[in-house]
C-alpha positions as a printed NumPy array, in Angstrom:
array([[ -54.53 ,   -4.58 ,   13.388],
       [ -56.917,   -3.904,   10.519],
       [ -55.983,   -7.238,    8.93 ],
       [ -56.741,   -9.09 ,   12.172],
       [ -60.119,   -7.356,   12.47 ],
       [ -61.034,   -8.398,    8.905],
       [ -60.1  ,  -11.991,    9.676],
       [ -62.227,  -11.935,   12.816],
       [ -65.179,  -10.374,   11.023],
       [ -65.004,  -12.456,    7.846],
       [ -63.38 ,  -15.643,    9.037],
       [ -60.36 ,  -17.246,    7.499],
       [ -60.647,  -18.248,    3.836],
       [ -58.987,  -21.569,    4.573],
       [ -61.862,  -22.563,    6.867],
       [ -64.403,  -22.018,    4.091],
       [ -62.384,  -24.163,    1.673],
       [ -62.134,  -26.991,    4.207],
       [ -65.889,  -26.885,    4.801],
       [ -66.573,  -27.052,    1.053],
       [ -64.22 ,  -30.041,    0.688],
       [ -65.972,  -31.859,    3.539],
       [ -69.365,  -31.277,    1.908],
       [ -68.081,  -32.619,   -1.433],
       [ -66.685,  -35.737,    0.25 ],
       [ -70.036,  -36.417,    1.915],
       [ -71.858,  -36.212,   -1.406],
       [ -69.467,  -38.655,   -3.078],
       [ -69.943,  -41.374,   -0.474],
       [ -71.98 ,  -44.351,   -1.686],
       [ -73.388,  -47.02 ,    0.595],
       [ -71.867,  -50.346,   -0.534],
       [ -74.939,  -52.198,    0.757],
       [ -77.227,  -50.342,   -1.648],
       [ -74.844,  -50.99 ,   -4.547],
       [ -74.731,  -54.703,   -3.749],
       [ -78.517,  -54.874,   -3.4  ],
       [ -78.952,  -53.378,   -6.874],
       [ -76.464,  -55.836,   -8.384],
       [ -77.994,  -58.818,   -6.621],
       [ -81.526,  -57.832,   -7.643],
       [ -80.408,  -58.37 ,  -11.246],
       [ -79.396,  -62.011,  -10.716],
       [ -81.556,  -64.757,  -12.2  ],
       [ -83.009,  -66.024,   -8.918],
       [ -83.829,  -62.527,   -7.658],
       [ -85.42 ,  -61.549,  -10.965],
       [ -87.612,  -64.656,  -10.774],
       [ -88.771,  -63.912,   -7.22 ],
       [ -89.347,  -60.246,   -8.083],
       [ -91.515,  -61.268,  -11.041],
       [ -93.594,  -63.472,   -8.725],
       [ -93.982,  -60.503,   -6.35 ],
       [ -95.051,  -58.181,   -9.163],
       [ -97.552,  -60.759,  -10.472],
       [ -99.023,  -61.067,   -6.994],
       [ -99.265,  -57.294,   -6.594],
       [-101.023,  -57.027,   -9.955],
       [-103.435,  -59.818,   -9.046],
       [-104.242,  -58.355,   -5.624],
       [-104.507,  -54.835,   -7.002],
       [-107.012,  -55.879,   -9.662],
       [-109.516,  -57.185,   -7.111],
       [-111.784,  -54.921,   -5.144],
       [-111.79 ,  -57.111,   -2.04 ],
       [-109.509,  -60.   ,   -1.253],
       [-107.909,  -61.595,    1.773],
       [-104.762,  -62.338,   -0.222],
       [-101.642,  -60.314,    0.332],
       [ -98.154,  -60.654,   -1.109],
       [ -96.243,  -61.103,    2.128],
       [ -94.817,  -64.496,    1.181],
       [ -93.633,  -63.266,   -2.213],
       [ -92.087,  -60.154,   -0.657],
       [ -90.19 ,  -62.205,    1.923],
       [ -89.02 ,  -64.621,   -0.788],
       [ -87.607,  -61.73 ,   -2.827],
       [ -85.946,  -60.041,    0.154],
       [ -84.471,  -63.35 ,    1.3  ],
       [ -83.037,  -64.105,   -2.151],
       [ -81.562,  -60.627,   -2.508],
       [ -80.105,  -60.496,    1.002],
       [ -78.679,  -64.009,    0.65 ],
       [ -76.792,  -62.854,   -2.44 ],
       [ -75.653,  -59.661,   -0.691],
       [ -74.39 ,  -61.537,    2.377],
       [ -71.931,  -63.511,    0.261],
       [ -70.527,  -60.438,   -1.493],
       [ -70.708,  -57.543,    0.955],
       [ -68.279,  -58.646,    3.64 ],
       [ -65.562,  -59.398,    1.106],
       [ -65.519,  -55.701,    0.172],
       [ -65.427,  -54.433,    3.77 ],
       [ -61.967,  -53.715,    5.082]])
């Protein structure tokens, strides 16, 4: 009876181990979309569009007042990156 009371008061040790394993598994999970986006951002076309975006941001940031924004350059970069991702991502999904 004393053993049962200790288990009720302290919980079973096996439960704690299972909870720790579940937490470790959650930490190890990596989103394949983010991995693909990083790889695709390093391709030649994406690097070129990202450089254009950075140049635009520098130009706009150096002016005190301007009507220019970098929306077009941002969309060009995102389109190039996502186009690359779309060809690779679904081949890795099971």
